[in-house]
N, CA, C, O and CB atoms as a CASP TS submission, in Angstrom:
PFRMAT TS
TARGET T0000
AUTHOR 0000-0000-0000
METHOD Language model
MODEL 1
PARENT N/A
ATOM      1  N   MET     1       0.840  -1.186   0.003  1.00  0.00           N
ATOM      2  CA  MET     1       0.011  -0.007   0.020  1.00  0.00           C
ATOM      3  C   MET     1       0.881   1.232  -0.011  1.00  0.00           C
ATOM      4  O   MET     1       1.819   1.334   0.778  1.00  0.00           O
ATOM      5  CB  MET     1      -0.896  -0.001   1.242  1.00  0.00           C
ATOM      6  N   SER     2       0.607   2.165  -0.882  1.00  0.00           N
ATOM      7  CA  SER     2       1.461   3.358  -0.943  1.00  0.00           C
ATOM      8  C   SER     2       1.120   4.290   0.208  1.00  0.00           C
ATOM      9  O   SER     2       0.092   4.154   0.872  1.00  0.00           O
ATOM     10  CB  SER     2       1.297   4.093  -2.300  1.00  0.00           C
ATOM     11  N   HIS     3       2.035   5.254   0.419  1.00  0.00           N
ATOM     12  CA  HIS     3       1.839   6.245   1.461  1.00  0.00           C
ATOM     13  C   HIS     3       0.553   7.058   1.224  1.00  0.00           C
ATOM     14  O   HIS     3      -0.217   7.284   2.158  1.00  0.00           O
ATOM     15  CB  HIS     3       3.052   7.177   1.530  1.00  0.00           C
ATOM     16  N   ASP     4       0.324   7.491  -0.016  1.00  0.00           N
ATOM     17  CA  ASP     4      -0.904   8.221  -0.366  1.00  0.00           C
ATOM     18  C   ASP     4      -2.170   7.408  -0.088  1.00  0.00           C
ATOM     19  O   ASP     4      -3.171   7.948   0.384  1.00  0.00           O
ATOM     20  CB  ASP     4      -0.870   8.618  -1.837  1.00  0.00           C
ATOM     21  N   GLN     5      -2.119   6.128  -0.380  1.00  0.00           N
ATOM     22  CA  GLN     5      -3.258   5.257  -0.168  1.00  0.00           C
ATOM     23  C   GLN     5      -3.523   5.105   1.341  1.00  0.00           C
ATOM     24  O   GLN     5      -4.673   5.103   1.780  1.00  0.00           O
ATOM     25  CB  GLN     5      -3.015   3.876  -0.829  1.00  0.00           C
ATOM     26  N   SER     6      -2.435   4.977   2.127  1.00  0.00           N
ATOM     27  CA  SER     6      -2.673   4.805   3.555  1.00  0.00           C
ATOM     28  C   SER     6      -3.202   6.121   4.160  1.00  0.00           C
ATOM     29  O   SER     6      -4.015   6.092   5.083  1.00  0.00           O
ATOM     30  CB  SER     6      -1.366   4.353   4.274  1.00  0.00           C
ATOM     31  N   ASP     7      -2.742   7.266   3.641  1.00  0.00           N
ATOM     32  CA  ASP     7      -3.260   8.534   4.095  1.00  0.00           C
ATOM     33  C   ASP     7      -4.783   8.650   3.738  1.00  0.00           C
ATOM     34  O   ASP     7      -5.588   9.129   4.536  1.00  0.00           O
ATOM     35  CB  ASP     7      -2.437   9.701   3.455  1.00  0.00           C
ATOM     36  N   THR     8      -5.120   8.207   2.551  1.00  0.00           N
ATOM     37  CA  THR     8      -6.519   8.243   2.137  1.00  0.00           C
ATOM     38  C   THR     8      -7.349   7.345   3.004  1.00  0.00           C
ATOM     39  O   THR     8      -8.445   7.746   3.396  1.00  0.00           O
ATOM     40  CB  THR     8      -6.667   7.841   0.684  1.00  0.00           C
ATOM     41  N   ASP     9      -6.903   6.161   3.329  1.00  0.00           N
ATOM     42  CA  ASP     9      -7.603   5.271   4.183  1.00  0.00           C
ATOM     43  C   ASP     9      -7.740   5.846   5.606  1.00  0.00           C
ATOM     44  O   ASP     9      -8.788   5.738   6.242  1.00  0.00           O
ATOM     45  CB  ASP     9      -6.904   3.941   4.203  1.00  0.00           C
ATOM     46  N   ARG    10      -6.695   6.431   6.057  1.00  0.00           N
ATOM     47  CA  ARG    10      -6.664   7.052   7.404  1.00  0.00           C
ATOM     48  C   ARG    10      -7.691   8.134   7.523  1.00  0.00           C
ATOM     49  O   ARG    10      -8.456   8.187   8.485  1.00  0.00           O
ATOM     50  CB  ARG    10      -5.285   7.628   7.713  1.00  0.00           C
ATOM     51  N   ILE    11      -7.704   9.024   6.510  1.00  0.00           N
ATOM     52  CA  ILE    11      -8.678  10.124   6.504  1.00  0.00           C
ATOM     53  C   ILE    11     -10.100   9.590   6.371  1.00  0.00           C
ATOM     54  O   ILE    11     -10.994  10.007   7.108  1.00  0.00           O
ATOM     55  CB  ILE    11      -8.375  11.108   5.356  1.00  0.00           C
ATOM     56  N   SER    12     -10.307   8.676   5.440  1.00  0.00           N
ATOM     57  CA  SER    12     -11.647   8.121   5.236  1.00  0.00           C
ATOM     58  C   SER    12     -12.205   7.479   6.511  1.00  0.00           C
ATOM     59  O   SER    12     -13.395   7.595   6.807  1.00  0.00           O
ATOM     60  CB  SER    12     -11.617   7.091   4.110  1.00  0.00           C
ATOM     61  N   SER    13     -11.328   6.800   7.262  1.00  0.00           N
ATOM     62  CA  SER    13     -11.794   6.149   8.496  1.00  0.00           C
ATOM     63  C   SER    13     -12.195   7.159   9.583  1.00  0.00           C
ATOM     64  O   SER    13     -12.882   6.804  10.541  1.00  0.00           O
ATOM     65  CB  SER    13     -10.704   5.226   9.035  1.00  0.00           C
ATOM     66  N   ARG    14     -11.773   8.379   9.432  1.00  0.00           N
ATOM     67  CA  ARG    14     -12.121   9.406  10.457  1.00  0.00           C
ATOM     68  C   ARG    14     -13.109  10.413   9.940  1.00  0.00           C
ATOM     69  O   ARG    14     -13.465  11.344  10.663  1.00  0.00           O
ATOM     70  CB  ARG    14     -10.874  10.140  10.931  1.00  0.00           C
ATOM     71  N   ALA    15     -13.576  10.260   8.692  1.00  0.00           N
ATOM     72  CA  ALA    15     -14.442  11.250   8.109  1.00  0.00           C
ATOM     73  C   ALA    15     -15.928  11.023   8.515  1.00  0.00           C
ATOM     74  O   ALA    15     -16.805  11.792   8.120  1.00  0.00           O
ATOM     75  CB  ALA    15     -14.288  11.225   6.587  1.00  0.00           C
ATOM     76  N   HIS    16     -16.187   9.985   9.287  1.00  0.00           N
ATOM     77  CA  HIS    16     -17.555   9.723   9.728  1.00  0.00           C
ATOM     78  C   HIS    16     -17.880  10.662  10.886  1.00  0.00           C
ATOM     79  O   HIS    16     -17.103  10.768  11.835  1.00  0.00           O
ATOM     80  CB  HIS    16     -17.739   8.226  10.150  1.00  0.00           C
ATOM     81  N   LEU    17     -18.995  11.327  10.815  1.00  0.00           N
ATOM     82  CA  LEU    17     -19.394  12.295  11.821  1.00  0.00           C
ATOM     83  C   LEU    17     -19.950  11.588  13.071  1.00  0.00           C
ATOM     84  O   LEU    17     -20.645  10.575  12.980  1.00  0.00           O
ATOM     85  CB  LEU    17     -20.439  13.263  11.238  1.00  0.00           C
ATOM     86  N   LEU    18     -19.628  12.145  14.208  1.00  0.00           N
ATOM     87  CA  LEU    18     -20.234  11.739  15.471  1.00  0.00           C
ATOM     88  C   LEU    18     -21.661  12.184  15.464  1.00  0.00           C
ATOM     89  O   LEU    18     -22.013  13.061  14.675  1.00  0.00           O
ATOM     90  CB  LEU    18     -19.481  12.321  16.687  1.00  0.00           C
ATOM     91  N   PRO    19     -22.523  11.619  16.316  1.00  0.00           N
ATOM     92  CA  PRO    19     -23.898  12.016  16.305  1.00  0.00           C
ATOM     93  C   PRO    19     -24.091  13.550  16.544  1.00  0.00           C
ATOM     94  O   PRO    19     -24.940  14.182  15.916  1.00  0.00           O
ATOM     95  CB  PRO    19     -24.641  11.219  17.354  1.00  0.00           C
ATOM     96  N   GLU    20     -23.303  14.103  17.441  1.00  0.00           N
ATOM     97  CA  GLU    20     -23.444  15.516  17.720  1.00  0.00           C
ATOM     98  C   GLU    20     -22.940  16.379  16.557  1.00  0.00           C
ATOM     99  O   GLU    20     -23.443  17.480  16.332  1.00  0.00           O
ATOM    100  CB  GLU    20     -22.700  15.865  18.994  1.00  0.00           C
ATOM    101  N   GLU    21     -21.932  15.868  15.812  1.00  0.00           N
ATOM    102  CA  GLU    21     -21.455  16.567  14.638  1.00  0.00           C
ATOM    103  C   GLU    21     -22.513  16.478  13.513  1.00  0.00           C
ATOM    104  O   GLU    21     -22.787  17.455  12.816  1.00  0.00           O
ATOM    105  CB  GLU    21     -20.094  15.976  14.174  1.00  0.00           C
ATOM    106  N   ALA    22     -23.083  15.293  13.367  1.00  0.00           N
ATOM    107  CA  ALA    22     -24.101  15.090  12.337  1.00  0.00           C
ATOM    108  C   ALA    22     -25.323  15.973  12.569  1.00  0.00           C
ATOM    109  O   ALA    22     -25.984  16.374  11.610  1.00  0.00           O
ATOM    110  CB  ALA    22     -24.521  13.627  12.296  1.00  0.00           C
ATOM    111  N   ALA    23     -25.634  16.284  13.839  1.00  0.00           N
ATOM    112  CA  ALA    23     -26.771  17.084  14.175  1.00  0.00           C
ATOM    113  C   ALA    23     -26.638  18.506  13.621  1.00  0.00           C
ATOM    114  O   ALA    23     -27.626  19.119  13.216  1.00  0.00           O
ATOM    115  CB  ALA    23     -26.952  17.110  15.669  1.00  0.00           C
ATOM    116  N   VAL    24     -25.406  19.018  13.609  1.00  0.00           N
ATOM    117  CA  VAL    24     -25.150  20.369  13.087  1.00  0.00           C
ATOM    118  C   VAL    24     -24.698  20.324  11.620  1.00  0.00           C
ATOM    119  O   VAL    24     -24.762  21.323  10.904  1.00  0.00           O
ATOM    120  CB  VAL    24     -24.082  21.078  13.947  1.00  0.00           C
ATOM    121  N   GLY    25     -24.239  19.137  11.192  1.00  0.00           N
ATOM    122  CA  GLY    25     -23.865  18.980   9.793  1.00  0.00           C
ATOM    123  C   GLY    25     -22.397  19.374   9.498  1.00  0.00           C
ATOM    124  O   GLY    25     -21.712  19.964  10.334  1.00  0.00           O
ATOM    125  N   SER    26     -21.965  19.037   8.325  1.00  0.00           N
ATOM    126  CA  SER    26     -20.629  19.338   7.849  1.00  0.00           C
ATOM    127  C   SER    26     -20.694  19.458   6.340  1.00  0.00           C
ATOM    128  O   SER    26     -21.248  18.596   5.659  1.00  0.00           O
ATOM    129  CB  SER    26     -19.604  18.252   8.289  1.00  0.00           C
ATOM    130  N   ASP    27     -20.118  20.545   5.819  1.00  0.00           N
ATOM    131  CA  ASP    27     -20.120  20.685   4.372  1.00  0.00           C
ATOM    132  C   ASP    27     -19.248  19.641   3.698  1.00  0.00           C
ATOM    133  O   ASP    27     -19.555  19.193   2.593  1.00  0.00           O
ATOM    134  CB  ASP    27     -19.658  22.066   3.983  1.00  0.00           C
ATOM    135  N   ASP    28     -18.165  19.251   4.351  1.00  0.00           N
ATOM    136  CA  ASP    28     -17.242  18.289   3.783  1.00  0.00           C
ATOM    137  C   ASP    28     -16.537  17.552   4.878  1.00  0.00           C
ATOM    138  O   ASP    28     -15.483  18.003   5.325  1.00  0.00           O
ATOM    139  CB  ASP    28     -16.241  18.965   2.869  1.00  0.00           C
ATOM    140  N   ALA    29     -17.079  16.406   5.349  1.00  0.00           N
ATOM    141  CA  ALA    29     -16.513  15.697   6.488  1.00  0.00           C
ATOM    142  C   ALA    29     -15.130  15.186   6.138  1.00  0.00           C
ATOM    143  O   ALA    29     -14.268  15.129   7.014  1.00  0.00           O
ATOM    144  CB  ALA    29     -17.422  14.538   6.922  1.00  0.00           C
ATOM    145  N   TYR    30     -14.885  14.813   4.888  1.00  0.00           N
ATOM    146  CA  TYR    30     -13.578  14.290   4.454  1.00  0.00           C
ATOM    147  C   TYR    30     -12.509  15.404   4.604  1.00  0.00           C
ATOM    148  O   TYR    30     -11.430  15.167   5.147  1.00  0.00           O
ATOM    149  CB  TYR    30     -13.649  13.775   2.951  1.00  0.00           C
ATOM    150  N   ALA    31     -12.827  16.605   4.121  1.00  0.00           N
ATOM    151  CA  ALA    31     -11.857  17.726   4.245  1.00  0.00           C
ATOM    152  C   ALA    31     -11.619  18.101   5.701  1.00  0.00           C
ATOM    153  O   ALA    31     -10.500  18.454   6.071  1.00  0.00           O
ATOM    154  CB  ALA    31     -12.360  18.967   3.472  1.00  0.00           C
ATOM    155  N   GLN    32     -12.645  18.031   6.524  1.00  0.00           N
ATOM    156  CA  GLN    32     -12.494  18.308   7.900  1.00  0.00           C
ATOM    157  C   GLN    32     -11.570  17.287   8.574  1.00  0.00           C
ATOM    158  O   GLN    32     -10.692  17.654   9.355  1.00  0.00           O
ATOM    159  CB  GLN    32     -13.837  18.336   8.556  1.00  0.00           C
ATOM    160  N   ALA    33     -11.778  15.999   8.264  1.00  0.00           N
ATOM    161  CA  ALA    33     -10.913  14.986   8.838  1.00  0.00           C
ATOM    162  C   ALA    33      -9.448  15.143   8.352  1.00  0.00           C
ATOM    163  O   ALA    33      -8.498  14.941   9.108  1.00  0.00           O
ATOM    164  CB  ALA    33     -11.448  13.591   8.482  1.00  0.00           C
ATOM    165  N   GLU    34      -9.310  15.506   7.076  1.00  0.00           N
ATOM    166  CA  GLU    34      -7.985  15.690   6.499  1.00  0.00           C
ATOM    167  C   GLU    34      -7.258  16.854   7.191  1.00  0.00           C
ATOM    168  O   GLU    34      -6.062  16.742   7.460  1.00  0.00           O
ATOM    169  CB  GLU    34      -8.090  15.945   4.975  1.00  0.00           C
ATOM    170  N   ALA    35      -7.934  17.946   7.482  1.00  0.00           N
ATOM    171  CA  ALA    35      -7.313  19.100   8.168  1.00  0.00           C
ATOM    172  C   ALA    35      -6.980  18.760   9.633  1.00  0.00           C
ATOM    173  O   ALA    35      -5.930  19.158  10.137  1.00  0.00           O
ATOM    174  CB  ALA    35      -8.261  20.336   8.113  1.00  0.00           C
ATOM    175  N   ILE    36      -7.838  18.055  10.285  1.00  0.00           N
ATOM    176  CA  ILE    36      -7.575  17.663  11.688  1.00  0.00           C
ATOM    177  C   ILE    36      -6.368  16.767  11.780  1.00  0.00           C
ATOM    178  O   ILE    36      -5.507  16.943  12.642  1.00  0.00           O
ATOM    179  CB  ILE    36      -8.789  16.953  12.297  1.00  0.00           C
ATOM    180  N   LEU    37      -6.314  15.792  10.875  1.00  0.00           N
ATOM    181  CA  LEU    37      -5.155  14.831  10.890  1.00  0.00           C
ATOM    182  C   LEU    37      -3.873  15.509  10.461  1.00  0.00           C
ATOM    183  O   LEU    37      -2.810  15.149  10.968  1.00  0.00           O
ATOM    184  CB  LEU    37      -5.424  13.617   9.955  1.00  0.00           C
ATOM    185  N   ALA    38      -3.914  16.466   9.559  1.00  0.00           N
ATOM    186  CA  ALA    38      -2.703  17.190   9.147  1.00  0.00           C
ATOM    187  C   ALA    38      -2.204  18.003  10.366  1.00  0.00           C
ATOM    188  O   ALA    38      -1.000  18.023  10.623  1.00  0.00           O
ATOM    189  CB  ALA    38      -2.995  18.142   7.890  1.00  0.00           C
ATOM    190  N   GLU    39      -3.064  18.644  11.089  1.00  0.00           N
ATOM    191  CA  GLU    39      -2.622  19.418  12.230  1.00  0.00           C
ATOM    192  C   GLU    39      -2.093  18.464  13.319  1.00  0.00           C
ATOM    193  O   GLU    39      -1.090  18.768  13.964  1.00  0.00           O
ATOM    194  CB  GLU    39      -3.782  20.302  12.774  1.00  0.00           C
ATOM    195  N   SER    40      -2.736  17.352  13.521  1.00  0.00           N
ATOM    196  CA  SER    40      -2.254  16.338  14.477  1.00  0.00           C
ATOM    197  C   SER    40      -0.854  15.881  14.106  1.00  0.00           C
ATOM    198  O   SER    40       0.022  15.774  14.964  1.00  0.00           O
ATOM    199  CB  SER    40      -3.212  15.125  14.521  1.00  0.00           C
ATOM    200  N   ASP    41      -0.652  15.615  12.842  1.00  0.00           N
ATOM    201  CA  ASP    41       0.698  15.162  12.392  1.00  0.00           C
ATOM    202  C   ASP    41       1.750  16.221  12.621  1.00  0.00           C
ATOM    203  O   ASP    41       2.871  15.905  13.021  1.00  0.00           O
ATOM    204  CB  ASP    41       0.679  14.788  10.900  1.00  0.00           C
ATOM    205  N   ARG    42       1.400  17.507  12.370  1.00  0.00           N
ATOM    206  CA  ARG    42       2.356  18.556  12.623  1.00  0.00           C
ATOM    207  C   ARG    42       2.693  18.653  14.134  1.00  0.00           C
ATOM    208  O   ARG    42       3.854  18.835  14.500  1.00  0.00           O
ATOM    209  CB  ARG    42       1.807  19.893  12.101  1.00  0.00           C
ATOM    210  N   ARG    43       1.680  18.532  14.994  1.00  0.00           N
ATOM    211  CA  ARG    43       1.962  18.559  16.414  1.00  0.00           C
ATOM    212  C   ARG    43       2.779  17.340  16.904  1.00  0.00           C
ATOM    213  O   ARG    43       3.609  17.471  17.803  1.00  0.00           O
ATOM    214  CB  ARG    43       0.663  18.639  17.169  1.00  0.00           C
ATOM    215  N   GLU    44       2.542  16.184  16.322  1.00  0.00           N
ATOM    216  CA  GLU    44       3.350  15.065  16.650  1.00  0.00           C
ATOM    217  C   GLU    44       4.773  15.148  16.225  1.00  0.00           C
ATOM    218  O   GLU    44       5.674  14.677  16.920  1.00  0.00           O
ATOM    219  CB  GLU    44       2.780  13.913  16.099  1.00  0.00           C
ATOM    220  N   ALA    45       4.986  15.756  15.065  1.00  0.00           N
ATOM    221  CA  ALA    45       6.363  15.924  14.554  1.00  0.00           C
ATOM    222  C   ALA    45       7.110  17.010  15.286  1.00  0.00           C
ATOM    223  O   ALA    45       8.322  16.901  15.475  1.00  0.00           O
ATOM    224  CB  ALA    45       6.346  16.243  13.068  1.00  0.00           C
ATOM    225  N   ASP    46       6.406  18.082  15.714  1.00  0.00           N
ATOM    226  CA  ASP    46       7.018  19.190  16.406  1.00  0.00           C
ATOM    227  C   ASP    46       6.179  19.506  17.632  1.00  0.00           C
ATOM    228  O   ASP    46       5.150  20.174  17.536  1.00  0.00           O
ATOM    229  CB  ASP    46       7.155  20.425  15.481  1.00  0.00           C
ATOM    230  N   ARG    47       6.629  19.014  18.801  1.00  0.00           N
ATOM    231  CA  ARG    47       5.835  19.078  19.987  1.00  0.00           C
ATOM    232  C   ARG    47       5.529  20.502  20.428  1.00  0.00           C
ATOM    233  O   ARG    47       4.644  20.707  21.258  1.00  0.00           O
ATOM    234  CB  ARG    47       6.518  18.351  21.070  1.00  0.00           C
ATOM    235  N   SER    48       6.258  21.514  19.879  1.00  0.00           N
ATOM    236  CA  SER    48       5.962  22.880  20.228  1.00  0.00           C
ATOM    237  C   SER    48       5.124  23.577  19.180  1.00  0.00           C
ATOM    238  O   SER    48       5.041  24.805  19.175  1.00  0.00           O
ATOM    239  CB  SER    48       7.224  23.630  20.446  1.00  0.00           C
ATOM    240  N   ALA    49       4.489  22.808  18.276  1.00  0.00           N
ATOM    241  CA  ALA    49       3.739  23.371  17.172  1.00  0.00           C
ATOM    242  C   ALA    49       2.286  23.675  17.545  1.00  0.00           C
ATOM    243  O   ALA    49       1.556  24.254  16.741  1.00  0.00           O
ATOM    244  CB  ALA    49       3.780  22.428  15.999  1.00  0.00           C
ATOM    245  N   ALA    50       1.861  23.297  18.739  1.00  0.00           N
ATOM    246  CA  ALA    50       0.479  23.567  19.127  1.00  0.00           C
ATOM    247  C   ALA    50       0.263  25.058  19.203  1.00  0.00           C
ATOM    248  O   ALA    50       1.040  25.764  19.845  1.00  0.00           O
ATOM    249  CB  ALA    50       0.137  22.903  20.471  1.00  0.00           C
ATOM    250  N   PRO    51      -0.808  25.567  18.542  1.00  0.00           N
ATOM    251  CA  PRO    51      -1.061  27.017  18.552  1.00  0.00           C
ATOM    252  C   PRO    51      -1.413  27.513  19.956  1.00  0.00           C
ATOM    253  O   PRO    51      -2.121  26.853  20.716  1.00  0.00           O
ATOM    254  CB  PRO    51      -2.198  27.368  17.575  1.00  0.00           C
ATOM    255  N   ASP    52      -0.900  28.679  20.264  1.00  0.00           N
ATOM    256  CA  ASP    52      -1.236  29.408  21.533  1.00  0.00           C
ATOM    257  C   ASP    52      -0.949  28.579  22.746  1.00  0.00           C
ATOM    258  O   ASP    52      -1.656  28.716  23.745  1.00  0.00           O
ATOM    259  CB  ASP    52      -2.712  29.820  21.557  1.00  0.00           C
ATOM    260  N   THR    53       0.049  27.723  22.723  1.00  0.00           N
ATOM    261  CA  THR    53       0.343  26.953  23.950  1.00  0.00           C
ATOM    262  C   THR    53       1.847  27.030  24.230  1.00  0.00           C
ATOM    263  O   THR    53       2.653  27.292  23.338  1.00  0.00           O
ATOM    264  CB  THR    53      -0.123  25.448  23.808  1.00  0.00           C
ATOM    265  N   VAL    54       2.193  26.793  25.489  1.00  0.00           N
ATOM    266  CA  VAL    54       3.545  26.634  25.884  1.00  0.00           C
ATOM    267  C   VAL    54       3.667  25.233  26.420  1.00  0.00           C
ATOM    268  O   VAL    54       3.053  24.897  27.433  1.00  0.00           O
ATOM    269  CB  VAL    54       3.975  27.694  26.911  1.00  0.00           C
ATOM    270  N   LEU    55       4.451  24.410  25.753  1.00  0.00           N
ATOM    271  CA  LEU    55       4.620  23.046  26.195  1.00  0.00           C
ATOM    272  C   LEU    55       5.660  22.993  27.260  1.00  0.00           C
ATOM    273  O   LEU    55       6.816  23.354  27.040  1.00  0.00           O
ATOM    274  CB  LEU    55       4.985  22.137  25.049  1.00  0.00           C
ATOM    275  N   GLU    56       5.245  22.533  28.441  1.00  0.00           N
ATOM    276  CA  GLU    56       6.171  22.396  29.532  1.00  0.00           C
ATOM    277  C   GLU    56       6.662  20.961  29.596  1.00  0.00           C
ATOM    278  O   GLU    56       5.938  19.997  29.350  1.00  0.00           O
ATOM    279  CB  GLU    56       5.525  22.817  30.852  1.00  0.00           C
ATOM    280  N   GLN    57       7.948  20.883  29.946  1.00  0.00           N
ATOM    281  CA  GLN    57       8.570  19.592  30.031  1.00  0.00           C
ATOM    282  C   GLN    57       8.798  19.202  31.488  1.00  0.00           C
ATOM    283  O   GLN    57       9.913  18.843  31.868  1.00  0.00           O
ATOM    284  CB  GLN    57       9.875  19.585  29.262  1.00  0.00           C
ATOM    285  N   ARG    58       7.728  19.272  32.318  1.00  0.00           N
ATOM    286  CA  ARG    58       7.842  18.921  33.740  1.00  0.00           C
ATOM    287  C   ARG    58       6.965  17.707  34.033  1.00  0.00           C
ATOM    288  O   ARG    58       5.995  17.419  33.331  1.00  0.00           O
ATOM    289  CB  ARG    58       7.433  20.124  34.649  1.00  0.00           C
ATOM    290  N   THR    59       7.342  17.020  35.082  1.00  0.00           N
ATOM    291  CA  THR    59       6.513  15.915  35.526  1.00  0.00           C
ATOM    292  C   THR    59       5.481  16.458  36.499  1.00  0.00           C
ATOM    293  O   THR    59       5.600  17.588  36.973  1.00  0.00           O
ATOM    294  CB  THR    59       7.368  14.792  36.179  1.00  0.00           C
ATOM    295  N   SER    60       4.486  15.667  36.791  1.00  0.00           N
ATOM    296  CA  SER    60       3.443  16.108  37.752  1.00  0.00           C
ATOM    297  C   SER    60       4.048  16.381  39.109  1.00  0.00           C
ATOM    298  O   SER    60       3.585  17.285  39.805  1.00  0.00           O
ATOM    299  CB  SER    60       2.327  15.048  37.885  1.00  0.00           C
ATOM    300  N   ASP    61       5.076  15.629  39.523  1.00  0.00           N
ATOM    301  CA  ASP    61       5.716  15.929  40.818  1.00  0.00           C
ATOM    302  C   ASP    61       6.366  17.314  40.850  1.00  0.00           C
ATOM    303  O   ASP    61       6.509  17.905  41.920  1.00  0.00           O
ATOM    304  CB  ASP    61       6.767  14.873  41.134  1.00  0.00           C
ATOM    305  N   GLU    62       6.741  17.808  39.740  1.00  0.00           N
ATOM    306  CA  GLU    62       7.414  19.127  39.675  1.00  0.00           C
ATOM    307  C   GLU    62       6.375  20.267  39.619  1.00  0.00           C
ATOM    308  O   GLU    62       6.744  21.431  39.773  1.00  0.00           O
ATOM    309  CB  GLU    62       8.358  19.200  38.423  1.00  0.00           C
ATOM    310  N   THR    63       5.127  19.962  39.409  1.00  0.00           N
ATOM    311  CA  THR    63       4.104  20.998  39.272  1.00  0.00           C
ATOM    312  C   THR    63       3.303  21.236  40.533  1.00  0.00           C
ATOM    313  O   THR    63       2.550  22.206  40.617  1.00  0.00           O
ATOM    314  CB  THR    63       3.176  20.642  38.171  1.00  0.00           C
ATOM    315  N   VAL    64       3.456  20.354  41.524  1.00  0.00           N
ATOM    316  CA  VAL    64       2.644  20.411  42.721  1.00  0.00           C
ATOM    317  C   VAL    64       3.471  20.683  43.895  1.00  0.00           C
ATOM    318  O   VAL    64       4.519  20.061  44.071  1.00  0.00           O
ATOM    319  CB  VAL    64       1.886  19.165  42.921  1.00  0.00           C
ATOM    320  N   THR    65       3.035  21.624  44.750  1.00  0.00           N
ATOM    321  CA  THR    65       3.705  21.911  45.988  1.00  0.00           C
ATOM    322  C   THR    65       3.150  21.011  47.062  1.00  0.00           C
ATOM    323  O   THR    65       1.949  21.003  47.330  1.00  0.00           O
ATOM    324  CB  THR    65       3.556  23.380  46.368  1.00  0.00           C
ATOM    325  N   THR    66       4.018  20.269  47.663  1.00  0.00           N
ATOM    326  CA  THR    66       3.585  19.309  48.710  1.00  0.00           C
ATOM    327  C   THR    66       3.274  20.132  49.974  1.00  0.00           C
ATOM    328  O   THR    66       4.068  20.965  50.412  1.00  0.00           O
ATOM    329  CB  THR    66       4.716  18.189  49.003  1.00  0.00           C
ATOM    330  N   VAL    67       2.089  19.864  50.540  1.00  0.00           N
ATOM    331  CA  VAL    67       1.652  20.509  51.785  1.00  0.00           C
ATOM    332  C   VAL    67       1.636  19.464  52.903  1.00  0.00           C
ATOM    333  O   VAL    67       0.933  18.456  52.822  1.00  0.00           O
ATOM    334  CB  VAL    67       0.235  21.166  51.616  1.00  0.00           C
ATOM    335  N   GLU    68       2.393  19.718  53.905  1.00  0.00           N
ATOM    336  CA  GLU    68       2.409  18.783  55.047  1.00  0.00           C
ATOM    337  C   GLU    68       1.158  18.984  55.854  1.00  0.00           C
ATOM    338  O   GLU    68       0.758  20.120  56.109  1.00  0.00           O
ATOM    339  CB  GLU    68       3.668  18.984  55.938  1.00  0.00           C
ATOM    340  N   PRO    69       0.526  17.891  56.265  1.00  0.00           N
ATOM    341  CA  PRO    69      -0.686  18.020  57.111  1.00  0.00           C
ATOM    342  C   PRO    69      -0.268  18.482  58.463  1.00  0.00           C
ATOM    343  O   PRO    69       0.848  18.211  58.907  1.00  0.00           O
ATOM    344  CB  PRO    69      -1.475  16.684  57.219  1.00  0.00           C
ATOM    345  N   PRO    70      -1.203  19.216  59.163  1.00  0.00           N
ATOM    346  CA  PRO    70      -0.896  19.654  60.526  1.00  0.00           C
ATOM    347  C   PRO    70      -0.795  18.476  61.465  1.00  0.00           C
ATOM    348  O   PRO    70      -1.451  17.455  61.259  1.00  0.00           O
ATOM    349  CB  PRO    70      -1.952  20.628  61.030  1.00  0.00           C
ATOM    350  N   ASP    71       0.015  18.607  62.486  1.00  0.00           N
ATOM    351  CA  ASP    71       0.169  17.536  63.477  1.00  0.00           C
ATOM    352  C   ASP    71      -0.969  17.495  64.437  1.00  0.00           C
ATOM    353  O   ASP    71      -0.991  16.651  65.333  1.00  0.00           O
ATOM    354  CB  ASP    71       1.448  17.694  64.235  1.00  0.00           C
TER
END
């Protein structure tokens, strides 16, 4: 299977609307799925590519201040 064919299959498999999406409709569900997957691919390739975000490289332990319970 070629790369283009696998991309086509990948997009087609995601072009089906969820019930809430179908309720409001879509002019082109295939184009919508293609755009979403392209953005996802960009974010996966470049972890800092997410718009309007700052990606922090901290663990959850580094983000929480430990509070000792009172004695």
